[in-house]
C-alpha positions as CSV (number, residue, x, y, z in Angstrom):
1,X,88.4,37.2,71.3
2,X,90.6,40.3,71.0
3,X,89.1,43.0,68.9
4,X,92.3,43.5,66.9
5,X,92.3,40.0,65.6
6,X,90.6,39.0,62.4
7,X,88.7,35.8,62.9
8,X,87.7,33.3,60.2
9,X,85.0,30.6,60.5
10,X,85.6,27.8,58.0
11,X,83.6,24.7,57.1
12,X,85.3,21.5,58.2
13,X,86.8,19.4,55.5
14,X,87.9,20.0,51.9
15,X,86.5,23.6,51.8
16,X,88.6,24.6,54.8
17,X,91.7,23.1,53.3
18,X,91.1,24.8,50.0
19,X,90.5,28.2,51.7
20,X,93.7,27.8,53.7
21,X,95.5,27.2,50.4
22,X,94.2,30.5,49.1
23,X,95.1,32.3,52.3
24,X,98.6,30.9,52.3
25,X,99.1,32.5,48.8
26,X,98.4,35.9,50.3
27,X,100.6,35.4,53.4
28,X,98.0,34.3,55.9
29,X,99.0,31.1,57.6
30,X,98.4,29.2,60.8
31,X,100.9,26.5,61.8
32,X,98.5,25.2,64.5
33,X,96.1,24.0,61.9
34,X,98.7,21.8,60.2
35,X,98.7,19.3,63.1
36,X,96.4,16.4,61.9
37,X,96.1,15.1,65.5
38,X,95.2,18.3,67.2
39,X,91.9,18.6,69.1
40,X,92.0,22.3,69.5
41,X,88.9,24.2,68.4
42,X,90.5,27.7,67.9
43,X,93.7,28.2,66.0
44,X,95.8,31.4,66.3
45,X,98.7,33.1,64.6
46,X,99.5,35.9,67.0
47,X,102.2,37.4,64.7
48,X,99.6,38.0,62.0
49,X,96.7,38.8,64.4
50,X,94.4,36.1,62.9
51,X,92.3,33.4,64.4
52,X,90.5,30.4,62.8
53,X,87.9,27.9,63.9
54,X,86.3,25.0,62.1
55,X,82.6,24.3,62.3
56,X,79.8,22.5,60.6
57,X,79.1,24.1,57.2
58,X,75.6,25.1,58.2
59,X,76.9,27.0,61.3
60,X,79.4,29.2,59.4
61,X,76.8,31.9,58.4
62,X,75.5,32.0,62.0
63,X,79.0,32.6,63.5
64,X,79.6,35.4,61.0
65,X,76.2,37.1,61.4
66,X,76.5,37.3,65.2
67,X,80.1,38.5,65.1
68,X,81.8,35.4,66.5
69,X,83.8,35.5,63.2
70,X,84.6,38.4,61.0
71,X,84.8,36.4,57.9
72,X,83.7,33.0,56.8
73,X,83.6,30.7,53.8
74,X,80.5,28.6,53.0
75,X,78.7,27.2,50.0
76,X,76.0,29.2,48.3
77,X,73.5,26.5,49.2
78,X,74.2,27.0,52.9
79,X,73.9,30.7,52.6
80,X,70.6,30.5,50.8
81,X,69.2,28.0,53.2
82,X,70.3,29.8,56.4
83,X,69.3,33.3,55.1
84,X,71.6,35.2,57.5
85,X,72.4,38.9,57.5
86,X,75.9,39.3,56.2
87,X,77.9,40.5,53.2
88,X,78.6,38.1,50.4
89,X,81.8,39.6,49.0
90,X,83.6,37.0,46.8
91,X,82.9,33.9,44.8
92,X,86.0,31.7,45.4
93,X,85.2,29.5,42.4
94,X,85.5,26.2,44.2
95,X,83.0,23.6,45.3
96,X,81.1,24.1,42.1
97,X,77.9,22.1,41.7
98,X,74.2,22.7,40.9
99,X,71.0,22.7,43.0
100,X,68.5,20.7,41.0
101,X,65.0,19.2,41.0
102,X,65.6,15.5,40.3
103,X,63.4,12.4,40.1
104,X,62.3,9.7,37.7
105,X,61.9,10.9,34.1
106,X,58.2,10.3,34.3
107,X,57.9,13.2,36.8
108,X,58.9,15.8,34.2
109,X,55.3,16.0,32.9
110,X,53.9,16.7,36.4
111,X,56.4,19.5,36.8
112,X,55.5,21.0,33.4
113,X,51.8,20.9,34.2
114,X,52.3,22.5,37.7
115,X,50.6,19.6,39.4
116,X,50.5,19.2,43.2
117,X,53.6,17.1,44.1
118,X,55.6,16.0,47.1
119,X,59.3,17.2,47.3
120,X,61.8,15.6,49.5
121,X,64.9,17.7,50.3
122,X,67.6,18.7,52.8
123,X,67.0,22.3,51.7
124,X,63.3,23.2,52.5
125,X,63.9,27.0,52.3
126,X,65.5,26.8,48.9
127,X,62.9,24.3,47.6
128,X,60.0,26.4,49.0
129,X,61.4,29.6,47.4
130,X,61.9,27.9,44.0
131,X,58.5,26.3,43.7
132,X,56.5,29.2,45.2
133,X,58.3,32.3,43.8
134,X,59.8,31.0,40.5
135,X,57.5,28.2,39.4
136,X,54.3,29.3,41.2
137,X,53.6,25.7,41.8
138,X,52.0,24.3,45.0
139,X,54.0,21.5,46.5
140,X,54.3,19.6,49.8
141,X,57.9,19.8,51.1
142,X,59.2,16.9,53.2
143,X,62.5,17.6,55.1
144,X,65.0,14.7,55.0
145,X,68.4,14.7,56.6
146,X,69.9,11.6,54.9
147,X,69.9,10.2,51.4
148,X,67.1,12.2,49.7
149,X,67.3,10.0,46.6
150,X,65.3,7.4,48.6
151,X,62.3,9.7,48.5
152,X,61.1,8.9,45.0
153,X,62.4,5.3,45.1
154,X,60.3,4.3,48.1
155,X,57.3,6.5,47.2
156,X,57.7,9.1,49.9
157,X,58.0,11.9,47.3
158,X,57.6,12.6,43.6
159,X,60.9,14.5,43.2
160,X,63.8,15.8,45.3
161,X,65.7,19.0,45.5
162,X,69.3,18.4,46.1
163,X,72.9,19.2,45.1
164,X,74.2,17.5,42.0
165,X,77.9,17.3,41.2
166,X,78.5,14.5,38.7
167,X,75.0,13.0,38.7
168,X,76.4,9.5,39.2
169,X,74.3,8.8,42.3
170,X,71.2,9.8,40.5
171,X,71.9,7.6,37.6
172,X,72.7,4.6,39.8
173,X,69.3,5.0,41.4
174,X,67.3,5.6,38.2
175,X,66.8,9.3,38.7
176,X,67.6,12.3,36.4
177,X,67.9,16.0,36.6
178,X,64.6,17.5,35.7
179,X,65.1,21.2,36.4
180,X,68.1,23.4,37.5
181,X,67.4,25.7,40.5
182,X,70.7,27.5,40.7
183,X,74.5,27.2,40.5
184,X,76.4,26.6,43.7
185,X,80.0,27.5,44.7
186,X,81.9,28.6,47.8
187,X,81.5,32.3,48.9
188,X,83.5,34.5,51.2
189,X,81.2,36.3,53.6
190,X,81.8,39.1,56.1
191,X,80.1,40.3,59.3
192,X,78.3,43.6,58.7
193,X,79.8,45.4,61.7
194,X,83.3,44.0,61.1
195,X,83.2,45.4,57.6
196,X,82.9,48.9,59.2
197,X,85.1,48.5,62.2
198,X,87.9,46.5,60.6
199,X,87.4,47.9,57.1
200,X,91.0,48.4,56.1
201,X,92.3,44.9,57.0
202,X,89.2,43.1,55.7
203,X,89.2,45.0,52.4
204,X,92.9,44.2,51.9
205,X,92.2,40.5,52.5
206,X,89.3,40.6,50.0
207,X,91.3,42.3,47.3
208,X,94.3,39.9,47.8
209,X,91.9,36.9,47.6
210,X,90.3,38.3,44.4
211,X,93.8,38.4,42.8
212,X,94.5,34.8,43.8
213,X,91.1,33.6,42.5
214,X,91.7,35.4,39.3
215,X,95.1,33.9,38.9
216,X,93.8,30.4,39.6
217,X,91.1,30.9,36.9
218,X,93.6,32.1,34.4
219,X,95.7,29.1,35.0
220,X,92.7,26.8,34.5
221,X,92.7,25.6,38.1
222,X,89.1,26.8,38.8
C-alpha cells in the first residue's frame, strides 16, 4: 500500500458501520464500502488518500501493530486479550459492556474464600490476569470458543469470564454476575511507527474524532 495513504483496519459488522458514521462526520468517506454486494477486501478513496479493510475483530490489533494498517478500531476486550504493541488514543464510547465473572449464585462464596475453581472463558489472558494479579486466587482456566454459559450448566466449570451486555442470556440460563472485571468499549488505536511518520494527518483525525465523540455524548447519543 502506498505510504501516503492512511489505512484503517475495522472490525466487521456493527462496529465498522458505527466507525464509518463517525468518519463521515469529519469528511472521511469511502463510496466503495456502501455497496452491500461487494466482495472486495480493500476499499479506497483516492481523492482523500485513505484505505479501509474489514477483518475479524481479534485480528485488528495485529494488523495495526505490524503496520498493515495505520489506525484501527477494536473493543477493549480484544485489545486486552491480544496484548499488541500499539497506541490506544481514543475511547469512541460505543460498544459499551462489561467483562464479568458469572456463574450460579452459589459460586459467590467460593470466590470470596479464594477457593480453587475452574473458569471457562473465551478470554484466557484477561481471566488469568484478573485472578492472578487482582484477586490472587488460583484457578484452572478452560478455553472455550462457543457458548461459555454452558460451562457451569454442564459441570465443566464453576464460573465463566465473559462479556455482559444486558444480562438476559445469563438470566435465561440461571446464572448471575458475581464480580466485574472491567468496563469495555471500542477504542481507536494507532501503529507506533505511523504515529511518527504520519503524525500530522493522524493527529488531525484523532482530534476531529474527539470532537465528534464529544458532540455525540453531549447529545445523549453515547
